C-alpha positions as CSV (number, residue, x, y, z in Angstrom):
1,X,74.9,101.5,92.4
2,X,74.8,98.7,89.5
3,X,71.3,96.6,89.0
4,X,73.2,93.7,90.9
5,X,75.2,94.1,94.1
6,X,78.3,92.0,93.8
7,X,79.1,90.3,97.1
8,X,82.7,89.2,97.8
9,X,84.9,88.2,100.7
10,X,88.3,89.0,101.7
11,X,91.0,87.8,103.8
12,X,94.6,88.7,104.8
13,X,95.5,85.0,105.6
14,X,95.2,85.7,109.5
15,X,97.2,83.1,111.4
16,X,94.9,80.6,113.0
17,X,95.0,78.1,115.7
18,X,94.9,74.1,115.5
19,X,92.7,72.3,117.9
20,X,95.4,72.1,120.6
21,X,95.5,75.9,120.5
22,X,98.7,76.3,118.9
23,X,99.2,78.7,116.1
24,X,99.1,77.0,112.4
25,X,102.1,77.4,110.2
26,X,102.0,80.0,107.6
27,X,101.9,77.2,104.9
28,X,98.7,75.6,106.6
29,X,97.1,78.8,106.7
30,X,97.6,79.4,103.1
31,X,96.2,76.1,102.1
32,X,93.0,76.8,104.4
33,X,92.7,79.9,102.6
34,X,92.7,78.1,99.1
35,X,90.1,75.8,100.7
36,X,88.0,78.6,101.7
37,X,88.1,80.2,98.3
38,X,87.0,76.9,96.6
39,X,83.9,76.9,99.0
40,X,83.1,80.6,98.4
41,X,83.1,79.7,94.6
42,X,80.7,76.8,95.0
43,X,78.2,78.7,97.3
44,X,78.0,81.6,94.9
45,X,80.3,84.3,96.2
46,X,81.2,86.8,93.4
47,X,84.9,87.8,94.5
48,X,87.7,86.7,96.7
49,X,90.2,89.2,97.7
50,X,93.5,88.5,99.4
51,X,95.5,91.1,101.2
52,X,99.3,91.5,101.0
53,X,101.0,91.6,104.3
54,X,104.6,91.0,105.4
55,X,104.2,90.4,109.3
56,X,104.1,87.1,111.6
57,X,100.1,87.4,112.1
58,X,99.1,87.2,108.4
59,X,100.2,84.3,106.0
60,X,99.9,86.0,102.6
61,X,102.5,88.0,101.2
62,X,102.2,86.9,97.4
63,X,98.4,87.2,96.9
64,X,98.7,86.5,93.2
65,X,100.5,83.0,93.5
66,X,97.7,81.9,96.2
67,X,95.0,83.3,93.4
68,X,96.7,81.2,90.8
69,X,96.1,78.2,93.0
70,X,92.7,79.1,93.5
71,X,92.0,79.6,89.8
72,X,93.0,76.2,89.2
73,X,90.2,74.9,91.5
74,X,87.4,77.2,90.7
75,X,85.0,78.0,87.8
76,X,83.6,81.4,88.5
77,X,84.5,83.4,91.2
78,X,86.5,86.7,90.6
79,X,90.0,86.8,91.9
80,X,92.0,89.9,93.2
81,X,94.2,91.6,95.9
82,X,92.8,93.3,99.0
83,X,95.0,95.2,98.6
84,X,98.3,95.0,96.7
85,X,100.7,97.7,98.1
86,X,101.8,99.4,95.1
87,X,104.1,101.8,97.0
88,X,106.6,99.1,97.7
89,X,106.4,97.0,94.4
90,X,107.2,97.7,90.8
91,X,104.3,98.5,88.8
92,X,105.4,96.7,85.8
93,X,105.7,93.4,87.8
94,X,102.5,94.1,89.3
95,X,100.8,94.6,86.0
96,X,102.6,91.3,84.6
97,X,101.8,89.1,87.6
98,X,98.0,90.0,87.4
99,X,98.0,89.8,83.6
100,X,99.2,86.4,84.1
101,X,96.6,85.5,86.7
102,X,93.8,86.9,84.3
103,X,95.1,84.4,81.5
104,X,95.3,81.6,83.9
105,X,91.6,82.3,85.2
106,X,90.2,82.9,81.7
107,X,89.6,86.8,82.5
108,X,88.5,86.5,86.2
109,X,91.5,88.7,87.5
110,X,91.3,92.3,89.0
111,X,93.5,94.2,91.4
112,X,92.9,96.7,94.2
113,X,96.0,99.1,94.4
114,X,96.4,100.7,97.7
115,X,99.1,101.9,100.5
116,X,98.3,99.2,102.6
117,X,97.5,99.6,106.5
118,X,101.0,98.4,107.7
119,X,104.4,99.7,106.6
120,X,106.5,96.9,107.0
121,X,107.2,96.4,103.3
122,X,109.0,99.6,103.0
123,X,112.1,98.7,105.0
124,X,111.8,95.1,103.7
125,X,112.0,96.1,100.0
126,X,114.3,99.1,100.5
127,X,112.0,102.1,100.3
128,X,112.1,105.2,102.5
129,X,108.8,106.1,104.3
130,X,109.6,109.8,103.7
131,X,108.5,108.8,100.2
132,X,105.2,107.5,101.0
133,X,103.3,109.8,99.2
134,X,105.6,110.2,96.2
135,X,106.1,106.3,95.7
136,X,102.4,106.0,95.6
137,X,101.4,108.8,93.3
138,X,104.2,108.1,90.8
139,X,103.7,104.5,90.8
140,X,99.8,104.7,90.3
141,X,100.5,107.0,87.5
142,X,102.6,104.5,85.7
143,X,100.1,101.7,86.3
144,X,97.4,103.7,84.8
145,X,99.5,103.9,81.7
146,X,100.2,100.1,81.9
147,X,96.5,98.9,81.8
148,X,96.2,101.1,78.6
149,X,98.4,98.2,76.8
150,X,99.9,100.5,74.7
151,X,103.9,101.3,74.3
152,X,104.9,103.5,77.5
153,X,106.9,106.6,77.5
154,X,107.0,107.7,81.2
155,X,109.2,109.4,83.7
156,X,109.1,109.9,87.4
157,X,111.7,110.7,90.2
158,X,111.3,107.0,91.8
159,X,112.7,104.9,89.0
160,X,114.4,105.1,85.8
161,X,112.3,106.6,82.6
162,X,110.5,104.5,80.0
163,X,110.6,105.0,76.4
164,X,108.2,103.2,73.7
165,X,108.6,100.2,76.4
166,X,106.2,97.4,75.7
167,X,105.0,95.2,78.6
168,X,103.8,91.5,78.3
169,X,101.7,89.5,78.6
170,X,98.9,91.5,77.5
171,X,95.3,91.1,78.7
172,X,92.8,89.6,76.4
173,X,89.8,91.4,78.0
174,X,91.7,94.7,78.6
175,X,91.6,96.9,80.5
176,X,92.5,94.8,83.6
177,X,89.8,95.8,86.1
178,X,91.7,98.0,88.5
179,X,90.3,99.5,91.8
180,X,92.0,102.1,94.1
181,X,91.6,101.3,97.8
182,X,91.0,104.2,100.0
183,X,90.8,104.5,103.8
184,X,89.5,108.0,104.0
185,X,91.5,110.4,102.2
186,X,89.7,113.0,99.9
187,X,92.9,113.3,97.9
188,X,92.9,109.6,97.3
189,X,89.3,109.8,96.4
190,X,89.9,112.4,93.8
191,X,93.1,110.5,92.7
192,X,91.1,107.6,91.7
193,X,88.4,109.5,89.6
194,X,91.4,111.2,87.9
195,X,92.6,107.9,86.4
196,X,89.2,106.7,85.9
197,X,89.7,103.7,88.3
198,X,86.7,102.1,90.6
199,X,86.9,103.2,94.2
200,X,86.8,100.4,97.0
201,X,86.4,102.3,100.4
202,X,88.1,100.6,103.4
203,X,85.6,101.1,106.2
204,X,86.9,99.5,109.4
205,X,85.2,101.6,112.1
206,X,82.2,104.0,112.8
207,X,79.1,104.7,111.1
208,X,79.5,103.6,107.4
209,X,77.3,106.4,106.4
210,X,80.1,108.9,107.3
211,X,81.8,107.8,104.0
212,X,79.0,109.3,102.0
213,X,80.8,112.6,101.4
214,X,83.6,110.7,100.1
215,X,81.4,108.9,97.5
216,X,80.0,112.4,96.7
217,X,83.3,113.6,96.2
218,X,84.2,110.8,93.8
219,X,81.0,111.1,91.8
220,X,81.4,114.7,91.7
221,X,85.0,114.4,90.4
222,X,84.0,111.9,87.7
223,X,81.4,114.3,86.5
224,X,83.9,117.5,86.5
225,X,86.4,115.2,84.6
226,X,84.1,114.1,82.1
227,X,84.2,110.4,83.0
228,X,81.5,108.0,83.3
229,X,79.9,106.6,86.6
230,X,82.3,104.1,87.9
231,X,81.8,101.1,90.4
232,X,82.2,102.1,94.3
233,X,82.8,99.3,96.7
234,X,83.2,98.9,100.4
235,X,85.4,96.6,102.5
236,X,84.5,96.0,106.0
237,X,84.9,93.2,108.8
238,X,82.1,90.8,109.4
239,X,81.4,87.4,110.8
240,X,78.1,85.2,110.4
241,X,76.6,82.4,112.6
242,X,73.4,80.9,113.3
243,X,72.1,83.6,115.7
244,X,73.0,86.9,116.4
245,X,74.5,86.0,120.1
246,X,76.1,83.2,118.8
247,X,77.8,85.3,116.0
248,X,79.0,87.6,118.7
249,X,80.1,85.1,121.3
250,X,82.1,83.1,118.8
251,X,83.8,86.1,117.2
252,X,84.5,88.2,120.3
253,X,87.6,86.5,121.9
254,X,89.5,86.1,118.7
255,X,88.7,89.6,117.3
256,X,89.5,91.3,120.7
257,X,93.2,89.7,120.5
258,X,93.6,90.7,116.9
259,X,92.3,94.3,117.6
260,X,94.3,94.7,120.7
261,X,97.6,93.4,119.0
262,X,97.2,95.8,116.2
263,X,95.9,98.7,118.5
264,X,98.9,98.2,121.0
265,X,101.1,99.2,117.9
266,X,99.2,102.2,117.2
267,X,98.6,103.7,120.9
268,X,95.0,102.5,121.0
269,X,93.5,101.5,124.6
270,X,92.3,97.6,124.7
271,X,89.0,97.0,123.0
272,X,86.0,96.3,125.5
273,X,83.0,94.3,124.9
274,X,80.6,97.1,124.7
275,X,82.7,98.9,122.2
276,X,82.6,95.7,120.2
277,X,78.8,95.4,120.6
278,X,78.3,99.1,119.7
279,X,80.3,98.7,116.5
280,X,78.2,95.8,115.4
281,X,74.9,97.7,116.1
282,X,76.0,101.2,114.9
283,X,79.3,100.7,113.3
284,X,81.0,98.9,110.5
285,X,81.2,95.2,111.9
286,X,78.8,93.2,110.0
287,X,78.3,90.4,112.6
288,X,75.2,88.5,113.3
289,X,72.6,86.0,112.2
290,X,72.3,85.6,108.2
291,X,69.1,88.1,108.4
292,X,70.9,90.6,110.6
293,X,74.0,90.8,108.3
294,X,71.9,90.7,105.1
295,X,69.8,93.8,106.4
296,X,73.2,95.5,107.3
297,X,74.9,95.1,104.0
298,X,71.7,96.2,102.1
299,X,71.4,99.3,104.2
300,X,75.0,100.2,103.4
301,X,74.7,99.4,100.1
302,X,71.6,101.6,99.6
303,X,73.2,104.6,101.5
304,X,76.6,104.6,99.6
305,X,75.3,103.5,96.1
306,X,77.4,100.6,96.0
307,X,78.4,98.0,93.1
308,X,80.4,95.8,95.5
309,X,80.3,94.8,99.1
310,X,83.4,92.8,100.4
311,X,83.4,91.2,103.8
312,X,86.7,90.2,105.5
313,X,85.5,86.9,107.1
314,X,89.0,86.2,108.9
315,X,89.7,87.4,112.3
316,X,92.8,86.6,114.1
317,X,92.7,83.1,115.5
318,X,89.3,82.4,114.6
319,X,89.2,78.8,113.6
320,X,89.0,77.5,110.0
321,X,86.0,75.4,110.7
322,X,84.0,78.5,111.9
323,X,85.3,80.4,108.9
324,X,84.1,77.6,106.5
325,X,80.7,77.9,108.2
326,X,80.6,81.4,108.1
327,X,81.2,81.5,104.1
328,X,78.6,78.9,103.7
329,X,76.0,81.1,105.3
330,X,77.2,84.3,103.5
331,X,76.8,82.4,100.1
332,X,73.7,80.5,100.7
333,X,71.7,82.9,102.7
334,X,73.2,86.3,102.9
335,X,73.8,86.8,99.2
336,X,70.4,86.0,98.2
337,X,68.9,87.8,100.9
338,X,70.6,91.0,100.3
339,X,69.5,90.9,96.6
340,X,65.9,90.2,97.6
341,X,66.0,93.2,100.1
342,X,67.6,95.6,97.5
343,X,65.1,94.2,94.8
344,X,62.1,95.3,97.0
């Protein structure tokens, strides 16, 4: 863990409701996300991550475009994806877009590469799910060459080869910070170590401490490969309000609808309130008062040796107004309190 834990926020641009209970347009949700990021910058949040999805319940399909808009209205917050679905994209174009974002934001861009938690992008962009593993492995291999900013000679099975090809624009403060997002695969952990990329663990259910073996595996692999210790981060869901009870009661209805909608696609039973409460008390939902959430984040950071903790603050139709209050509490109360706990 670094001396000072970085504390960030993530969103997928979940489609929220208007005051009349009707769903907002994707365009309005995107404008709200920009305002949320501006507030995060103002209250001292270190990082804002935007997830890439291609489905009706999330508004963000082009994180870099929205991040560029955020860059123009912020001064210090770091800007990245959460995650970029590299398997169904062109690594060269991904690098170029984030290199451009890095220039526009004066060096604040970073990218988290992953497979994503949904598969809609595969048929949308003409990729076969049967190539799920090969696409990610080869494209990550190419991206690892791109961030070296040297002429590239590369060959694989998923695209034509490259020979002494230069890619522009270049990143001034090279290399572009590139994380690998991992949901719990040992092979993915080792792959991140192989390429010398920081590890971002998506912990969205169960006791966060069960991911300690993945942290140990990552550090062991780095050591065996002769690479330096690199940052380790965690992405988890959370929500903050004035009290523990208020936070639970405000989040529960919208969280259940979101969880049950996605769960129905994956064969999960509907979520019950007792399961929700257990996940807050013993799992990976960071929900409650500023003090409760601060203590839980600090405990996870200590247990896993984290350099970064990113909280996904949006949850289905949870209102923009409640999200804005949550962001304020996160920046003004949770971040300083977490650092105070860790320093002691």
